[in-house]
N, C-alpha and C positions, 0 to 999 in steps of 0.2 A: 623961104620954103625950098625944099629939095625938089629937083626935077623929077616929074613923074610921081610925086607923092603929095597928097593933100596935107594941110597942116595937121600936126599931131593933136588929137582931141582928148587924149588921156595920158596918164603917166605911163601906162603899158605901151602905148603907141610911141611915145617919146623914147622910152628905154629901148624898145625894139629897134627904132630907127638909128639911135646912137650905136648900138651894138652891131646891127646888120651892116651899117656903112663903115664899121670899124673906126668909130670916132671921127668920121668925116672923110676917110680915105676914099670911099666909094663915090664921093662927090667930085673927085678930080675930073677935070674936063677931058683929059686924054689918058687912055690906058688905066682906067680905075682898077682893073684886076691886078695889074702889075703894082700899082700903088698900094693896094690892099695886101698883096704878098709882101712887099717891103715893109708895110705897116705892122706886120706880124713879128718882125725881127726884134723890136724892143721887148715883147713878151718872151720870145725865145731867149734873149740875153738874160732876162730875169729868172727863168727857170732852168737854164741849161746846166747850172752847177749841180743840180740834183741828179743829172745823168739821163740816160735814154728813157728810163721808166717814168720819170717825172715829166719829161717832154711829151711822152706818149699819153700820159694821163691828162696833160694840158690839152693835147690835140683832141682827145675824147670829149673833154669838157667844152672846148670850143665848138665841136660838132653838135653837141646837144643844145648849147645856147644858140648856135647858128641855125639849127632846124627851127627852133621856136621863133627867133627874131626874123628869120627869112620868111616864115609862114605869115607872121603878122604883117610885115611890109608888103608881101605879095598880095595878101587879102585886101589891105587898105588901098594899095595902088591899083588893084585890078589887073596887074601884070603877072604872067606865069613865072618869069625870072627877071625881076627888075635889075637893070645894069648897076644900080647904086649899091646893091647887096654884094659885099665883098668879104663878109665873115666866112664864107665858104672857102675863099682863098687862104684865109688865116688858118682854118682847120687843116686844109690840105697841105699847106707848106709845113705846118708843124709835124704832120705825119712824115713828110719827106725828111725833115731835119732830125726827127727821132731815130731814123735809120741811118743817118749819115755819120761818117767819121767826123769827130769834132776837130777838124783841121780846116784851114782856110779853103783849100781846094774841095774838101768834102762838103762844106757849107755852101760854097758857090755852086758846086755841082748839083746839090740837092735843090737849090732855089731855081737854077736854070732848067734842070730836068722837070721839076714840077710845072714850071710855066709852059714848057713844050708839051707835056702830057695834058695839061689843063686846056691848052688851046686846040690840040689835035684830037683829044678825047678817044684814044684807042680803046678797043673792047677791053673790059666791060664798062668803061666810064660813060660812053654814050648811052648805054642801056640804063644806067643809074639815073640819068636825067628824066626818065619816064616815071620815076616814083612820084607820088602825089605831094603837092605843097612844098614845104621847106625841105623835105627829105630829098626831093629831086634836085632842088637848088644846091644843096650841100653835098650830097653823096657822090656826085660825079667828081667833085674836087677831092674828096677823101680818097676815092679810087685812084685819081691821078697822083695824089701824094704817096699812097702806098706803092704805086708803080715806080715813082721816082726813087723812093727809098730802096726798093729792091734793086733797081739798076745801079744806083750810086754805091750800094753795098757790094754788088757784084764787081763794079769797077775797082773798088778798094781791094777786094779779094784778089783780083787779077794784077794788082799793083799799078793800075793806071792812075788812081787817085792816091796820093800819099796820105 
């Protein structure tokens, strides 16, 4: 059984838990958000060959799936934002990676900046947490991902990131 979550009683609950925890990344005993962020990288490697638009489309899909699965897990657990839900990190970092130059420094910069923005939640990310249900769980990370994408893109433009 997952911490803070009763046993799944239906296929919908089981599917939501698997997706919301991003195939178990959210069950990590330490830094589940970071583990979820890193857990998104195999998906990014799978779609990156399609370019920024495909990465962006994947981020949007992860956001929609994330809102649904986070809503289910939050409702079942009775928690507003269960720590085991990390699909929001997956969506957020994909937005950051969609805007990043496809270089080693661009990718590392996007991931690190996403984690910084996700943890500090500068405006308007903190406000997005107030949205209801899964929207509030996911959208603050999406905002953090967009913020990271803008900063990493700006750093690349200035020549700081090759």
